[in-house]
C-alpha positions as CSV (number, residue, x, y, z in Angstrom):
1,M,7.0,4.2,-5.5
2,T,10.4,3.3,-6.2
3,V,13.4,5.5,-5.1
4,D,14.1,5.9,-8.6
5,Q,10.5,7.0,-9.0
6,A,10.6,9.4,-6.1
7,V,13.9,11.0,-7.1
8,R,12.3,11.5,-10.8
9,L,9.0,13.2,-9.3
10,T,11.4,15.2,-6.7
11,E,13.6,16.4,-9.6
12,Q,10.5,17.2,-11.8
13,F,9.1,19.5,-9.1
14,Q,12.4,21.2,-8.3
15,R,13.0,21.8,-12.3
16,A,9.6,23.4,-12.0
17,G,10.9,25.9,-9.1
18,K,8.7,24.1,-6.5
19,K,10.1,23.2,-3.0
20,V,10.0,19.5,-2.0
21,V,9.4,18.3,1.6
22,F,10.6,15.1,3.0
23,T,9.5,13.3,6.1
24,N,9.6,9.8,7.3
25,G,8.7,7.4,9.9
26,V,6.9,4.0,10.5
27,F,3.4,5.5,10.5
28,D,1.9,2.1,12.0
29,L,-1.6,2.5,13.2
30,L,-2.3,5.8,11.2
31,H,-3.8,8.4,13.8
32,P,-4.9,11.9,13.8
33,G,-1.4,13.1,15.2
34,H,0.3,11.6,12.0
35,V,-2.6,13.1,9.7
36,R,-2.0,16.8,11.4
37,Y,1.7,16.2,11.1
38,L,1.6,15.3,7.5
39,Q,-0.9,18.1,6.6
40,H,1.6,20.7,8.7
41,A,4.7,19.2,6.7
42,R,3.0,19.6,3.3
43,T,2.1,23.3,4.1
44,L,5.8,23.9,4.2
45,G,6.4,23.2,0.5
46,D,4.8,22.4,-2.5
47,A,5.0,18.4,-2.5
48,L,5.4,16.0,0.2
49,I,7.4,13.1,-0.3
50,V,7.0,10.7,2.7
51,G,9.7,7.9,3.5
52,V,8.4,4.6,5.3
53,N,10.4,2.2,7.4
54,S,9.9,-1.4,5.6
55,D,8.8,-4.0,7.8
56,R,12.1,-5.3,8.2
57,S,13.3,-1.9,9.1
58,V,10.6,-1.4,11.9
59,R,11.5,-4.7,13.5
60,A,14.9,-3.7,13.7
61,N,14.4,-0.3,15.4
62,K,11.0,-1.5,17.3
63,G,11.3,-4.9,18.0
64,P,9.7,-8.1,16.9
65,G,5.9,-7.2,17.6
66,R,6.1,-4.3,15.3
67,P,5.0,-3.2,12.8
68,I,1.1,-4.0,13.6
69,T,0.2,-2.9,10.1
70,P,2.3,-4.5,6.9
71,E,4.3,-1.9,4.8
72,T,2.1,-2.3,1.7
73,E,-1.0,-1.4,3.8
74,R,0.8,1.8,5.5
75,V,1.9,2.9,2.3
76,E,-1.6,2.6,0.5
77,I,-3.0,4.6,3.5
78,L,-0.3,7.0,3.1
79,E,-0.9,7.4,-0.5
80,A,-4.6,8.1,0.1
81,L,-4.0,11.5,2.1
82,Q,-4.5,14.4,0.2
83,S,-1.5,16.0,1.9
84,V,1.1,13.1,0.5
85,D,2.3,13.5,-3.1
86,G,4.4,10.3,-2.9
87,V,5.4,7.7,-0.7
88,V,8.5,5.3,-0.9
89,V,9.7,2.6,1.3
90,F,13.3,2.2,2.8
91,D,14.9,-0.7,4.1
92,E,17.7,0.8,5.9
93,P,17.8,1.5,9.6
94,T,17.7,5.0,9.0
95,P,16.5,7.3,5.8
96,H,20.0,8.8,5.3
97,Q,20.5,7.0,2.0
98,L,17.0,8.0,0.8
99,I,17.5,11.6,1.7
100,S,20.8,11.6,-0.1
101,A,19.3,10.2,-3.3
102,L,16.3,12.7,-3.1
103,Q,18.0,15.8,-2.1
104,P,14.7,17.5,-0.9
105,D,14.7,21.0,-0.2
106,I,13.0,21.0,3.0
107,L,13.4,18.0,5.8
108,V,10.9,17.9,8.6
109,K,10.7,15.7,11.7
110,G,8.7,15.8,15.0
111,D,10.0,17.8,17.9
112,D,10.2,14.9,19.8
113,W,13.7,14.7,17.8
114,P,16.7,16.7,18.9
115,E,18.3,19.0,16.2
116,N,21.4,17.2,16.4
117,A,19.8,13.8,15.9
118,I,17.9,14.6,13.0
119,V,19.3,12.1,10.2
120,G,19.8,13.7,6.8
121,R,20.2,17.1,8.3
122,D,23.7,17.3,6.9
123,V,22.6,16.5,3.2
124,V,19.8,19.2,3.0
125,E,21.6,21.9,4.9
126,A,24.6,21.5,2.6
127,R,22.5,22.1,-0.5
128,G,20.9,25.1,1.1
129,G,17.7,23.7,2.6
130,L,16.1,23.8,5.5
131,V,15.5,21.2,8.5
132,I,12.2,22.2,10.5
133,R,11.0,20.4,13.7
134,I,7.1,20.2,14.0
135,A,5.4,19.9,17.0
136,I,4.0,16.6,18.0
137,E,0.3,16.3,18.6
138,P,0.0,15.5,22.5
139,G,-2.2,12.7,23.2
140,Y,-1.4,10.6,20.2
141,S,1.3,7.8,19.8
142,T,0.9,4.4,18.3
143,T,2.9,3.0,21.1
144,A,0.2,4.0,23.6
145,I,-2.6,2.9,21.4
146,I,-1.0,-0.5,21.3
147,E,-0.5,-0.6,25.1
148,R,-4.2,0.4,25.3
149,I,-5.5,-2.4,23.2
150,R,-3.3,-4.9,25.1
151,H,-4.6,-3.9,28.6
152,F,-8.3,-3.4,27.4
153,P,-10.5,-5.3,29.7
154,N,-12.0,-8.4,28.1
């Protein structure tokens, strides 16, 4: 969905008295850690909106070899998950502009992010919202999966 569509969806839920949860990430090579993280995030409110880094944004943040999966396919996979109510792509280096537009009630990040480094914290807390860190599932990492594939014996 577009940013405008995501804003309208968020406003619709909030007008109905529902809590909107937002999280973001690359979500390249979706794995069980991602699925469990999104399922947990969804339980914290009534709707879950996911911001996904554009391909250009991923390359800028992670290097020229990423993403493995193009943004349109990452969006399609995320939209198919029952826990996800909407997916919006952002092209900026961080989701701050998107979070400012959406004004979610709850912002979720993995506990691998220090509290003071969570982008959008200022926006969400300024309107009385919550910032929640969720434990990352041990043993799951897109980077580790890529490394295993690269070093897999022929």
